[in-house]
N, C-alpha and C positions, 0 to 999 in steps of 0.2 A: 346685595352687591354681587354675590356669587352667580345668581341666575343671569343678571345683566351681563356679567363678564363672559358667561358661556354664550349668550346670544350675540354679543358684539366682538368677541374674540379675546378680550383682555380687560383686566381691571383698569389698567392705564388708559385705555381708549375710553372707557365709560367715564372716568374722572375728567378727562380732557373735554369730552363732549358736554358734560354737565357744566364745567367751568365756563365754556363759551355760551351755551344756551342760556344760562341764568345770569349772564353778565353782558348782555347784548350792548353794543356800542362802546365797549371797553377793549383796549388793546393790551396784549400780553406778549412780552418777549420770552425767549426760551427759558431764562432763569425764573421769570414769574410763573411760568407753567409748571415747572418741576417743583417749585417751592410751594405753590398753592395746592397742587394736586398731590403732593407728597409721593412723588414717583422718581425713579432714577432717570438720568439723562439717556441711558441706553434703552430704557423702556419707552421714553417719550418720543425720541426721534422718528422711529418708523410710523408711530401712530399719528403724529402731526403731519407727516408727509401724506399718509393715506387719507386723512380727513381733508387736507388741502386739495388733493386730487379729486376727492368726491364732491368738492364744492361747498362743504359746510363752513370752512374757514378760508380766509384769504389773507395774503401778505399785505401789510400796511406799514407805513412810516408814521410814527406818532411821537409825541413828547412824553417823557416819563419823569416824574419827580424823583430826585435822588436824595438819599440819606447816607449818613456815615455809619460806622459800625455800631454806634450807640442809638441809631434810629433818629438822629437829629438831621434837619435839612442842611445840605451843604451850601457852600457859597455860590455854587452853580445849581440852583434849585431844579432846573429842568434841562433835559438833554434829549436830542433826537435819537430814537432807536428804531430798529427794524423788528417787527413781530407779526402777530396775526390778530384778526378780529373775526367775529361771527359774520358770515356773509348772509345778510338778511334777504337776499334774493334766492336763497336755496329753496327749491320747489317744495320740499317736504318739511319745512321748518315748523309750521304750525302743528303738524302731526307729531313730530319729534318732541316738541314742547309739551304737548298733552301727554305723550307716552312717559317721558321722564318725570313729569310733575306728578303723575298718577302713581307711578311705582316708586316707593321709597327705597333709598339705597341701604337702609338698615331697619331692623325690627326694633320694637320698643325694648325688648330684653337686651339687645346689643347696646342700646344707649345706656341702660341701667348698668350693664356689666362694665362698660368703659368708665362711667362716672363713679362707680362704687370704689374704684381704686384711688380716688382723689380726696377722700375724706369720709366722715361718718354721715352718709346721705340719709335724710329723713323724708324728703319730698322731691319728686321730679314731675313737672308738668310740661307737656309739649303743646305748642299751638302754632299759629302763623304758617310758615313754610312747611312745617312737618305735616300739617293737616289741610294744606291747600287753602289757607285763609289769609290772603294778602293784606287784609285790613287790620290784623292783629298787631299790637305794639311790640309784642315779644314772641320769639320762637320757642324759647326754652327758659323755664324757671327751675332753679336748683336750690334747695334748702338743706342745710346740714351744719355740721360742726367739724372743727379741726381740719379745715381745708388745707391741702398742700397746694399752694398757689401755682408753683411751677408745673406740677402734674396736672392741675386743673386746666391751665392755659394750654398745655400741650394736648390734652384730650379734646378740648374745644377745637383746636386747630385741626386735629385729625377728623373730627366730625365734619368740619367745614370742608375739608378736602374731599370727603365722600359726597357731601351735598352739592358741592360746586359753587357755593356762595357763603357769604359771611352770615353767621348766626347772631341774631339779636337775643342776647341772654341776660338774665338777672341771677346773681348768686348771692344768697343771704344766709347769715347765721340764723339758727333756729330762734334765738331770743328776739332778734330784730324782726324776723318774719312774723312772729306771734304778736309783737307790738304793732306792726303795721296792719296786720289782720284785725286786731282789736279796735283800731281807730278808723277802720274802713278806708285805708290808704287807697287813693285812686288807682295807682298802678296795679296793686294787688287785686282790687275789685275788677278792673278791666280784664285781667287775666282770668279770674274765676267766673265772672258773669257772662263771658262770651265763649264761643266754641273752644274747647281744649280737651286734652286727653291726659288723665292721671296715670303715670307710669308706675309710681310707687308712692304710697302715702302712709307714713308712720306717725304723722301728726294728728290725723283725724279731721282734715278740713272738709271731707265729704259729709261730716256730721255737724259742721259749723253752720248755724242758722244764717240766712241771708239778712242783710240790713233792712230795717224798716224804712220804706220810702214814702215820702209825703208829697 
């Protein structure tokens, strides 16, 4: 993220660009942008204006689902709001997509460092969006014990803000993971049998024999 921030001027701009690039067709109002990108209003305002002037995003009126403070739908489930969407007529859109998809916003060690604060981590596997494999069912598998749920969810939200998109993740206690691995659970096998990167492995799955197929 530091290198991209130097190239594009700020971390806030990089996060906003990624948010719109990887969520084409979705509209975001100002509150959505600062909430999803985890940036301050002061940092967001000039970057939004600059990206709008450049033609990457454009103002749109759209309907937004509304929820109360508990996250439940309100009696008025949708309301009309003003915000921005990716302008798919932007002449360099394909090039920017390739650029931001190819260059990850964080290194594997940064993922490990962040998740290590959320519990006793035994295994981290990245796939899907992290390795440019759109066909994967999961982007992130985390196995460990004594998860601190609030810290874990907060960490995932921070990772999502850097990526610019929601992360499809699975978090399992070690006992449940070993059980699923032992019965050749389809989800676990889909993760292990297809392209992935092991960030940390204290369980020894890389020494686990593959299932016998007939």
